[in-house]
N, C-alpha and C positions, 0 to 999 in steps of 0.2 A: 592588542588595543588596551591602553591603560584606562582604568575606570577609577574615579574618585569614590570615596566612601558615600558621599551624598548621592551620587548617581546610582550606586548599588542599592542603597537604602530606599531610594524613591522608585526604583524599577526602570528609570529612564534608560539606563545602559542596556538592559534586557530588551526593551522595546526597540531601541536603535539597532541592536544586533539583529533582531527579528526583521526589521525593515531592510537592513543590508542583505540578509539572507534572501529575502524575497526578490530583491533587485538582481542578485547574482544567480538566481535560479536558472538552471539549464533550460534551454528551450525544448521541453519535452512534449509540448502540446501536439506537435505533428506525429509523434511516435505513439502516444497513448490513446486508447479509445476514450470516448466521452462516457464516463460512468454515471453521469448525473441522470437520475430518473430510472435507472435500471436496478431493480431490487429483486432478489430471488423470491419465488412464490412457494407456496406449500408450507412445509414444516419450518422453514427458515424465516418466513415473513414476520413472526413475532419478535425477532431479534433486531429488526430494522425500524427506524422511524419513518415518517412520511417523506423526508428528504432523501432517503436512501442511505443514510449513515447507520453503521452498525452500533447498536446501543450497548450490547454486551456479547462477549464470546460465549457460544454454547458450551455447557459443561460436559454433556454426553459426547463421547468420542465420535459416534456415528453422525451426529449433527455437525460437529466440528469439521469432520472430513467432507460432509456435503457442502458446508460453507466454503471450504478451501477449494473444492472442485468448481464451484460457481465462480469464486474469486479468480482462479487462474484463467477462466474463459474470458474474463474482463481485461486481462493483460494481453499485450500484443504477442501472438504466437511466433516463436522462433527468434524473438528479440534478445539482444544482449544489453542489459541495462546496468548503469552504474548505481551505486547505493542512493545517490541523490535522485536519480530518475525513478528508482523503485519506490522511494519514499513519496515522491510526488504522485505516483500512480495510486498508492495505497491510502494516502492521507484523506481523500474525500470519503473513503469508506469508514476508516477508524483512526482515531488520533494516535493510538499506540501502534505505530507502524513497525516497531521492533518486534512486537509479539506476532504480528501477521507475517513478517519476513521469516522469523524463526520457525513458525508452524509450517509455512510453505516449504521451507528447506527440509525441516525434520521429517515431514510426511512425504517428501519426495516429489512435490508438485513443481518445484523450481530447483535448478542446480546452482551451486555456488562454487565454481571452479577455483576462484581465488578471492582473497579478501576484497570486499567492496564491489564485486561483480556478480550479477545474477543473470542466469540464462533461463528463459522461459521456453519449454519444449515446443516444437512445432506441433500444430494441430494434426491429429491423426487423419490419414487419407481415408475418406469414406468409401473409396472403391475397394480397399483391402479389407478382407474379413477379419 
């Protein structure tokens, strides 16, 4: 897409690109759980606002791991998501989806078998000890 200097300076091109992205967004609504209104309780509660959005990432590793454990339960168990679908799932929680994706993969909560593909592990079977 060719942008003029005036469009770039005014921000119109960026807004138009954002609107095009929203229109092209993959239909992930049926795949992803509704994360609105579900916020973690206990020690993680201070990191979230009233709307359920993450305000800041915890600095302590134990709290960060607890946050990631909660976050992976909000994703569809056993699903194979593209990067766009993963971003759509994480954006209601935190605007910096790249950080969340990186932490989920680095800490082993989500697998990344190839570029742009994320696999959420299946939920453990409660019948097995």
